[in-house]
C-alpha positions as CSV (number, residue, x, y, z in Angstrom):
1,X,-106.1,-3.3,-201.6
2,X,-105.8,-7.0,-200.9
3,X,-102.5,-8.9,-201.2
4,X,-103.8,-10.7,-204.3
5,X,-105.0,-7.5,-205.9
6,X,-101.6,-5.9,-205.2
7,X,-99.8,-8.8,-206.8
8,X,-101.9,-8.5,-210.0
9,X,-101.4,-4.8,-210.1
10,X,-97.6,-5.1,-209.6
11,X,-97.4,-7.8,-212.4
12,X,-99.6,-6.0,-215.0
13,X,-98.5,-2.4,-214.5
14,X,-95.7,-0.7,-216.3
15,X,-92.6,0.4,-214.4
16,X,-93.3,4.1,-215.2
17,X,-96.9,3.8,-213.8
18,X,-95.6,2.2,-210.6
19,X,-92.9,4.8,-210.2
20,X,-95.4,7.7,-210.6
21,X,-97.9,6.0,-208.2
22,X,-95.2,5.5,-205.6
23,X,-93.8,9.0,-205.9
24,X,-97.3,10.5,-205.6
25,X,-97.9,8.4,-202.5
26,X,-94.7,9.5,-200.9
27,X,-95.4,13.2,-201.6
28,X,-98.9,12.8,-200.2
29,X,-97.6,11.1,-197.1
30,X,-94.9,13.8,-196.7
31,X,-97.5,16.6,-197.0
32,X,-99.7,14.8,-194.5
33,X,-96.7,14.6,-192.1
34,X,-96.0,18.3,-192.6
35,X,-99.5,19.3,-191.7
36,X,-99.6,17.0,-188.7
37,X,-96.4,18.8,-187.5
38,X,-98.0,22.2,-188.0
39,X,-101.1,21.1,-186.1
40,X,-99.0,19.8,-183.2
41,X,-97.1,23.1,-183.0
42,X,-100.3,25.0,-182.8
43,X,-101.6,22.8,-180.1
44,X,-98.5,22.4,-178.0
45,X,-96.1,25.2,-179.1
46,X,-92.5,24.9,-180.3
47,X,-90.6,21.7,-179.5
48,X,-87.6,22.0,-177.2
49,X,-84.2,21.0,-178.7
50,X,-84.1,17.7,-176.8
51,X,-87.3,16.5,-178.4
52,X,-86.1,17.7,-181.8
53,X,-83.0,15.5,-181.4
54,X,-85.2,12.6,-180.5
55,X,-87.1,13.1,-183.8
56,X,-83.9,13.1,-185.7
57,X,-82.9,9.7,-184.1
58,X,-86.3,8.3,-185.1
59,X,-85.9,9.5,-188.7
60,X,-82.4,8.0,-188.8
61,X,-83.7,4.6,-187.5
62,X,-86.5,4.6,-190.0
63,X,-84.2,5.3,-193.0
64,X,-81.7,2.8,-191.8
65,X,-84.3,0.1,-191.6
66,X,-85.6,1.1,-195.0
67,X,-82.1,0.8,-196.5
68,X,-81.9,-2.7,-194.9
69,X,-85.2,-3.7,-196.5
70,X,-84.2,-2.4,-199.9
71,X,-80.9,-4.2,-199.7
72,X,-82.6,-7.5,-198.7
73,X,-85.1,-7.2,-201.6
74,X,-82.4,-6.3,-204.1
75,X,-80.4,-9.4,-203.0
76,X,-83.5,-11.6,-203.6
77,X,-84.1,-10.1,-207.0
78,X,-80.5,-10.4,-208.1
79,X,-80.3,-14.0,-206.9
80,X,-83.3,-15.0,-209.1
81,X,-81.9,-13.1,-212.0
82,X,-78.5,-14.9,-211.8
83,X,-80.3,-18.2,-211.6
84,X,-82.3,-17.4,-214.8
85,X,-79.1,-16.2,-216.6
86,X,-77.1,-19.4,-215.6
87,X,-79.9,-21.6,-216.8
88,X,-79.8,-20.0,-220.3
89,X,-76.2,-21.1,-220.7
90,X,-76.8,-24.5,-219.2
91,X,-79.8,-25.1,-221.5
92,X,-77.8,-24.0,-224.6
93,X,-75.0,-26.5,-223.7
94,X,-77.5,-29.3,-223.1
95,X,-79.3,-28.7,-226.4
96,X,-76.0,-28.5,-228.3
97,X,-74.8,-31.8,-226.8
98,X,-78.1,-33.5,-227.6
99,X,-77.9,-32.3,-231.2
100,X,-74.4,-33.5,-231.7
101,X,-75.2,-36.9,-230.2
102,X,-78.3,-37.1,-232.4
103,X,-76.0,-37.1,-235.4
104,X,-74.9,-40.6,-234.4
105,X,-78.4,-42.0,-234.8
106,X,-79.6,-43.8,-237.9
107,X,-82.1,-42.3,-240.3
108,X,-84.9,-41.3,-240.2
109,X,-84.4,-40.7,-236.5
110,X,-81.4,-38.4,-237.0
111,X,-83.2,-36.0,-239.3
112,X,-86.4,-36.0,-237.3
113,X,-84.8,-35.3,-233.9
114,X,-82.3,-32.8,-235.3
115,X,-85.2,-30.8,-236.9
116,X,-87.1,-30.9,-233.6
117,X,-84.1,-29.6,-231.6
118,X,-83.7,-26.7,-234.1
119,X,-87.3,-25.8,-233.8
120,X,-87.2,-26.1,-230.1
121,X,-84.2,-23.8,-229.9
122,X,-85.9,-21.2,-232.1
123,X,-89.0,-21.3,-230.0
124,X,-87.1,-21.0,-226.7
125,X,-85.5,-17.8,-227.8
126,X,-88.8,-16.3,-228.8
127,X,-90.5,-17.5,-225.6
128,X,-87.8,-15.9,-223.5
129,X,-88.5,-12.4,-225.0
130,X,-92.3,-12.6,-225.4
131,X,-94.5,-10.5,-223.2
132,X,-96.8,-12.4,-220.8
133,X,-99.8,-11.8,-223.1
134,X,-98.2,-13.6,-226.0
135,X,-96.2,-16.2,-224.1
136,X,-99.1,-18.6,-223.5
137,X,-99.3,-19.8,-227.2
138,X,-95.5,-20.1,-227.4
139,X,-95.3,-22.1,-224.2
140,X,-97.9,-24.5,-225.6
141,X,-95.8,-25.0,-228.7
142,X,-92.8,-25.5,-226.5
143,X,-94.5,-28.2,-224.5
144,X,-95.6,-29.9,-227.8
145,X,-92.0,-29.9,-229.1
146,X,-90.8,-31.4,-225.8
147,X,-93.4,-34.2,-226.2
148,X,-92.3,-34.8,-229.8
149,X,-88.6,-34.9,-228.8
150,X,-89.3,-37.6,-226.2
151,X,-91.4,-39.5,-228.7
152,X,-88.7,-39.3,-231.2
153,X,-86.1,-40.5,-228.6
154,X,-88.4,-43.5,-227.7
155,X,-88.7,-44.4,-231.4
156,X,-84.9,-44.2,-231.9
157,X,-83.9,-46.1,-228.8
158,X,-84.3,-49.6,-230.3
159,X,-81.6,-48.8,-232.9
160,X,-79.0,-48.0,-230.2
161,X,-80.1,-50.4,-227.4
162,X,-77.3,-52.5,-226.2
163,X,-74.5,-50.1,-226.9
164,X,-72.8,-47.8,-224.4
165,X,-73.9,-44.7,-226.3
166,X,-77.6,-45.4,-225.5
167,X,-77.4,-44.3,-221.9
168,X,-75.4,-41.1,-222.7
169,X,-77.9,-40.2,-225.4
170,X,-80.8,-40.7,-223.0
171,X,-79.1,-38.6,-220.4
172,X,-78.5,-35.7,-222.8
173,X,-82.2,-35.7,-223.9
174,X,-83.4,-36.0,-220.3
175,X,-81.3,-33.0,-219.4
176,X,-82.9,-31.0,-222.1
177,X,-86.3,-31.8,-220.8
178,X,-85.3,-31.2,-217.2
179,X,-83.9,-27.8,-218.0
180,X,-87.1,-26.9,-219.8
181,X,-88.9,-27.3,-216.5
182,X,-86.1,-25.5,-214.6
183,X,-86.3,-22.4,-216.7
184,X,-90.1,-22.3,-216.4
185,X,-89.8,-22.6,-212.6
186,X,-87.1,-19.9,-212.5
187,X,-89.3,-17.5,-214.3
188,X,-92.1,-18.0,-211.8
189,X,-89.8,-17.7,-208.8
190,X,-89.9,-14.0,-208.2
191,X,-89.6,-12.0,-205.1
192,X,-92.8,-12.6,-203.1
193,X,-95.3,-9.9,-203.6
194,X,-95.8,-9.6,-199.9
195,X,-92.2,-8.3,-199.6
196,X,-93.0,-5.6,-202.1
197,X,-96.2,-4.8,-200.3
198,X,-94.4,-4.3,-197.0
199,X,-91.7,-2.3,-198.8
200,X,-94.2,0.0,-200.4
201,X,-96.0,0.6,-197.1
202,X,-92.8,1.2,-195.3
203,X,-91.5,3.7,-197.9
204,X,-94.8,5.7,-197.7
205,X,-94.7,5.7,-193.9
206,X,-91.0,6.8,-194.0
207,X,-92.0,9.6,-196.3
208,X,-94.6,10.7,-193.8
209,X,-92.0,10.6,-191.0
210,X,-89.7,12.7,-193.1
211,X,-92.5,15.2,-193.8
212,X,-93.2,15.5,-190.1
213,X,-89.5,15.8,-189.0
214,X,-87.9,17.9,-191.7
215,X,-88.8,21.6,-191.8
216,X,-87.6,24.4,-194.0
217,X,-87.1,24.7,-197.8
218,X,-83.6,23.1,-197.8
219,X,-84.8,20.0,-195.8
220,X,-87.9,19.6,-198.0
221,X,-85.7,19.8,-201.1
222,X,-83.4,17.1,-199.8
223,X,-86.5,15.0,-198.9
224,X,-87.8,15.3,-202.5
225,X,-84.4,14.3,-203.9
226,X,-84.4,11.3,-201.5
227,X,-87.9,10.3,-202.7
228,X,-86.6,10.2,-206.3
229,X,-83.7,8.0,-205.3
230,X,-86.0,5.6,-203.4
231,X,-88.3,5.4,-206.4
232,X,-85.4,4.7,-208.7
233,X,-84.0,2.1,-206.4
234,X,-87.3,0.2,-206.1
235,X,-87.9,0.4,-209.9
236,X,-84.5,-1.1,-210.5
237,X,-85.4,-4.0,-208.1
238,X,-88.7,-4.6,-209.8
239,X,-87.1,-4.5,-213.3
240,X,-84.5,-7.1,-212.3
241,X,-87.2,-9.3,-210.9
242,X,-89.2,-9.2,-214.1
243,X,-88.1,-11.8,-216.7
244,X,-89.8,-9.8,-219.5
245,X,-91.3,-6.3,-219.9
246,X,-88.4,-4.4,-218.5
247,X,-85.0,-3.1,-219.5
248,X,-83.0,-5.7,-217.6
249,X,-83.5,-9.2,-219.0
250,X,-81.2,-12.3,-218.8
251,X,-79.1,-12.4,-222.0
252,X,-80.1,-15.0,-224.6
253,X,-76.7,-14.8,-226.3
254,X,-75.8,-18.4,-225.5
255,X,-79.0,-19.6,-227.1
256,X,-78.5,-17.3,-230.1
257,X,-74.9,-18.6,-230.5
258,X,-76.3,-22.2,-230.4
259,X,-79.0,-21.2,-233.0
260,X,-76.3,-20.0,-235.3
261,X,-74.2,-23.2,-234.8
262,X,-77.2,-25.4,-235.5
263,X,-77.8,-23.6,-238.8
264,X,-74.1,-24.2,-239.7
265,X,-74.4,-27.9,-238.7
266,X,-77.6,-28.3,-240.6
267,X,-76.0,-26.9,-243.7
268,X,-73.2,-29.5,-243.4
269,X,-70.4,-27.0,-243.2
270,X,-68.4,-29.3,-241.0
271,X,-68.5,-32.0,-243.6
272,X,-66.4,-30.1,-246.1
273,X,-62.6,-30.7,-246.0
274,X,-60.6,-27.9,-244.4
275,X,-59.0,-25.4,-246.8
276,X,-55.3,-25.8,-247.3
277,X,-53.5,-22.7,-246.2
278,X,-50.1,-24.1,-245.6
């Protein structure tokens, strides 16, 4: 399998299918290592205790390096996840600021840009949760809304030109557009598939070394348990690294809270005088 083919397989295959494939590959490698050991014993006879100790050292080194590789990959995936999560909050704040500043514009620009910001927020929430097969249409609508927002800003600018507020308004709208690109880039910035390919190969090779080194029912049972733990760990890393399609996604709560606030602001709830409770 080529590197590109592996990348496509990794991106399009469900976590359960990847877990089963990896587990089967580890079992097959361990069985192969076991039979290689039996063949060696028939050819050369039982190993002396000193050589058996050397095999134990080799197995410890292999598992230690595997733990290091898993930790390194986990750190990469978590770093990208935290970046995506932070950008959700940053974008929600930017859109909310742009909406509030839009209320200082004259009509019809105020109503037009306010409506576009609401539609843009609604679409952003849907895009963030859409599977890759459905995201293309939603992203195209997102790009069209960004274009309309900037067109509306250009149309409204002559009405605020010459006042200090104009630069602040342009900055807020520019930040909304910049964060759109930042969130797109963050969703594409995954752990390189070459890292996963090397990790998959190393895990299978480590399983073969374990099959060759460990002998007896108790040792084989412990190896099987370790195979399950390795599979679970790697599936967790892949899940964190996937923006959609898994069980661990960056929370859209800041955008949902903004969506609710925009509905309230559109309804004019803040225009009503506060109730007298004193």
